[in-house]
C-alpha positions in Angstrom: -10.3 -21.5 -25.6 -10.7 -17.9 -26.5 -12.6 -16.8 -23.4 -12.1 -17.3 -19.7 -13.9 -20.4 -18.4 -14.6 -22.0 -15.1 -16.1 -19.1 -13.3 -19.8 -19.7 -13.9 -21.3 -21.2 -10.9 -18.4 -20.3 -8.6 -18.6 -18.0 -5.6 -16.3 -15.1 -4.8 -15.8 -12.9 -1.7 -14.3 -9.6 -2.7 -13.3 -7.3 0.1 -13.5 -3.5 0.0 -15.7 -3.9 -3.1 -18.0 -0.9 -2.5 -15.9 1.4 -4.6 -13.0 1.6 -7.1 -11.0 -1.4 -8.0 -12.9 -3.7 -5.6 -16.2 -2.8 -7.1 -14.9 -3.4 -10.6 -13.6 -6.8 -9.6 -16.8 -7.9 -7.9 -18.8 -6.9 -11.0 -16.3 -8.7 -13.3 -16.9 -11.9 -11.4 -20.6 -11.4 -11.6 -20.4 -10.8 -15.3 -18.4 -14.0 -15.7 -21.2 -15.9 -13.9 -19.9 -16.2 -10.3 -22.0 -15.4 -7.3 -20.4 -12.6 -5.2 -20.2 -11.5 -1.7 -19.5 -7.7 -1.8 -17.7 -6.5 1.3 -17.5 -3.0 2.7 -15.7 -1.8 5.8 -18.2 0.9 6.6 -21.4 -1.0 6.7 -23.9 -3.1 4.8 -25.4 0.1 3.2 -22.2 0.8 1.4 -22.0 -2.7 -0.1 -25.6 -3.1 -1.0 -25.6 -0.9 -4.2 -22.8 -3.0 -5.7 -24.5 -6.3 -4.8 -27.7 -5.0 -6.4 -25.7 -4.1 -9.5 -24.1 -7.5 -9.6 -27.5 -9.2 -9.6 -28.2 -7.5 -12.9 -25.8 -10.2 -14.4 -28.2 -12.9 -13.3 -26.1 -14.2 -10.3 -26.7 -14.3 -6.6 -25.0 -11.4 -4.7 -25.0 -10.5 -1.1 -23.6 -7.6 0.9 -21.3 -8.2 3.9 -19.5 -5.7 6.2 -16.9 -5.6 8.9 -13.5 -4.3 9.9 -11.1 -6.9 8.5 -8.2 -5.7 10.7 -10.0 -7.3 13.6 -9.8 -11.1 13.6 -13.3 -11.8 14.9 -14.8 -9.3 12.5 -13.0 -10.8 9.6 -14.2 -14.3 10.7 -17.8 -13.1 10.7 -17.4 -11.6 7.2 -16.1 -14.9 5.9 -18.9 -16.8 7.7 -21.6 -14.5 6.4 -20.3 -14.9 2.9 -20.4 -18.7 3.2 -23.8 -18.6 4.8 -25.2 -16.4 2.0 -23.5 -18.1 -1.0 -23.0 -21.6 0.3 -19.2 -21.5 -0.2 -16.3 -19.2 -1.0 -14.4 -20.5 -4.0 -12.5 -17.3 -4.7 -11.2 -14.8 -2.1 -10.1 -11.5 -3.5 -8.4 -9.2 -0.9 -8.5 -5.5 -1.9 -8.4 -3.6 1.3 -5.4 -1.4 2.1 -4.4 2.0 3.5 -1.3 4.0 2.9 -0.4 6.3 5.8 2.4 8.8 5.3 4.8 9.0 8.2 8.6 9.0 8.5 9.8 6.0 10.5 10.7 8.2 13.4 7.3 9.8 13.4 4.8 7.0 12.8 2.6 6.2 15.8 2.6 2.6 16.9 -1.2 2.5 16.4 -0.9 3.6 12.8 1.8 1.0 12.1 -0.3 -1.8 13.6 -3.4 -0.7 11.8 -1.6 -0.7 8.5 -0.1 -4.1 9.0 -3.4 -5.6 10.2 -5.5 -4.1 7.5 -3.1 -4.6 4.5 -1.8 -8.0 5.4 -3.1 -9.7 8.6 -6.7 -9.4 7.3 -5.8 -11.8 4.4 -4.4 -14.2 7.0 -7.6 -14.0 9.1 -9.9 -14.6 6.1 -7.7 -17.3 4.6 -7.7 -19.2 7.9 -11.5 -19.3 7.7 -12.0 -20.2 4.0 -9.0 -22.3 3.1 -10.2 -25.5 4.9 -13.3 -25.8 2.8 -11.4 -24.9 -0.4 -9.0 -27.7 0.4 -11.8 -30.1 1.1 -13.5 -29.3 -2.2 -10.2 -29.5 -4.1 -10.6 -26.0 -5.6 -9.7 -22.5 -4.4 -8.3 -19.2 -5.6 -6.8 -16.5 -3.4 -6.0 -13.2 -5.1 -4.5 -10.3 -3.2 -4.3 -6.7 -4.5 -1.3 -4.5 -4.1 0.1 -1.2 -5.3 3.2 -1.1 -7.5 4.7 1.8 -5.7 5.2 -0.5 -2.7 7.9 -2.2 -4.7 10.0 0.9 -4.2 11.5 2.4 -1.1 9.5 5.7 -0.8 9.8 8.2 2.0 6.8 8.0 4.3 5.7 4.5 3.2 7.3 2.4 5.9 4.2 0.6 7.2 2.6 0.2 3.8 5.8 -1.2 2.3 6.4 -3.6 5.2 2.8 -4.8 4.9 3.1 -5.3 1.2 6.3 -7.3 1.5 4.6 -9.5 4.2 1.5 -9.9 2.1 3.6 -11.1 -0.9 5.3 -13.7 1.3 2.0 -14.8 2.8 0.6 -15.3 -0.7 3.6 -17.4 -1.6 3.2 -19.6 1.5 -0.5 -20.1 0.9 0.5 -21.2 -2.7 3.2 -23.6 -1.5 1.1 -25.2 1.3 -2.0 -25.7 -0.8 -1.0 -26.4 -4.4 -1.6 -30.1 -4.1 -5.2 -29.4 -2.9 -6.2 -27.4 -6.0 -5.7 -24.0 -4.4 -3.7 -21.2 -6.0 -2.7 -17.9 -4.5 -1.3 -14.8 -6.4 -0.8 -11.1 -6.0 -1.9 -8.5 -8.5 0.1 -5.3 -8.4 -1.4 -2.1 -10.0 0.0 1.4 -10.6 -2.1 4.4 -11.6 -5.7 3.7 -12.6 -8.5 5.8 -13.9 -9.7 6.1 -10.3 -6.4 7.5 -9.0 -6.1 11.0 -7.6 -6.0 13.7 -10.3 -2.5 14.7 -9.4 -1.3 11.2 -10.3 -2.8 11.4 -13.8 -0.9 14.3 -15.2 0.1 13.2 -18.7 3.8 14.3 -18.3 4.0 12.4 -15.0 2.5 9.3 -16.6 4.9 9.5 -19.5 7.8 9.7 -17.1 6.7 6.7 -15.0 5.1 4.3 -17.4 6.1 2.5 -20.5 2.4 2.7 -21.5 1.7 6.3 -20.6 -1.9 6.1 -19.5 -3.7 4.9 -16.4 -5.1 1.4 -16.3 -8.8 1.0 -16.6 -10.5 -0.7 -13.7 -11.7 -3.4 -16.1 -8.1 -4.2 -17.0 -7.2 -4.7 -13.3 -10.4 -6.8 -12.7 -9.6 -9.0 -15.7 -6.3 -10.0 -14.1 -8.2 -11.2 -11.1 -10.8 -13.2 -13.1 -7.9 -14.7 -15.2 -6.2 -15.9 -12.1 -9.4 -17.5 -10.8 -10.3 -19.0 -14.2 -9.4 -22.4 -15.7 -6.8 -20.7 -17.8 -5.0 -19.4 -14.7 -5.0 -22.8 -12.9 -1.2 -23.3 -13.3 -0.3 -19.8 -12.1 0.5 -19.7 -8.3 2.7 -17.9 -5.9 3.3 -15.1 -8.5 3.0 -11.3 -8.6 1.2 -10.2 -11.8 2.1 -6.6 -12.5 -0.7 -4.8 -14.3 1.1 -1.4 -14.1 1.9 -0.2 -17.6 5.6 -0.9 -17.0 5.9 1.1 -13.8 8.1 -1.6 -12.2 10.3 -2.2 -15.2 
């Protein structure tokens, strides 16, 4: 098969899909024929334009909103996605924050918020959608991460801890549910075309990347659709680095 298959007629919930990588992922699933629930943290109005854009591909699309760091709010987001689409076959977790504090300076509230938003939110959502995936014998969980979290960087304590926990959570989901037709993987990205301008200086890219350019958002999105496709059915518990060689 030369093209990805198995996504047409599926349903996908993509979190933090109102802008950037999440938006590109939601639209990539819509283009592949999957119905999508477009999530935004700030409110329905932020997710609605992307849902409208997704419908241009001839698929059903809805907007959902809520703070995924809160267990009850995350549950409502999952429930609204199921109510609007009939099911969630694919869960793509994109939300994350990266506060910058030295360990001795980071407020407890900032630490907890980072852990809850970057990692626990996937746990909250997975608890809600996994039972139906298991019952149907099909499910895909894809979590997004940042390649810089693979390095010990000053000021990244909570983000790095959340990333490590997220990677292990993904592995456990994979191990526990492989016999039920459910896979779980992590996609790790480095600089993209949507990164801050100071991260896209050519000399800096050449020093950090084997392929000295930022990734396009479409390249990141393709990794997610691949993992959710028929061709990605035997890949589980893995971290797919789409980072131009940043982590070599």
